[in-house]
Structures are given as structure tokens and as C-alpha cells.
C-alpha positions, 0 to 999 in steps of 0.5 A: 493493455495489449501484451502487458500487465496491469497491477492492482493495489488495494487496501483492505480493512481486516475486520470488515474485509471491505476494500477501502482503496484501490489503484491500477498501474502498469508498473510496480514502482513504489510511487504507485503504492504510495498513491493508493495509500495516500488517497485513502489516508487523505480521507480517513487519517490513516491506520495505526498499523500497516501490515504488508508482505515482504515484496520489494515495492513495500520496502523502499524508503519512498513507501516506508517513509510515508508511513513513518511521516504519519506515525503509522507502525509498520508490520511486515509479515514473515516469508514462508 
């Protein structure tokens, strides 16, 4: 993409370190992050706990709402 940025969202299994799902986007809107996770959860049923950092794209109601709808516990890492 000339003169722009692409953003990568991936879901990694912490135990195996395998990339379970990924998605590319030209924006950091919450819908981008929701699409990457929803595709994975459609196939696997989703995790018990979702661990993320405090970046702004992970805190909107659109993103956390998807987790709550599926009864997935939300774990947000503290900033350093």
C-alpha cells in the first residue's frame, strides 16, 4: 500500500505458540479486531480467557461486547 500502513492482528495460542488466526487491515477500527477473532471462534468455539494489552482497539464496547456475549473472561495486561 503506497504511502500507508497495514495492520496485522493475530491470535496466538500461548501454550503451543501457533498462530491460530490472523487478519490484515488498513485501519485500527475495532471491527477489524472483531473480524479476526470471530472467524477463529466460529471454528473453535473460542477460548475461556482472552488476554490482551491496553491498546485502544481492545477496549471499545464493540470488542469487549463480543467477548462478554461468548462468556469469555477478559484479561488486560497492565502497562509498564
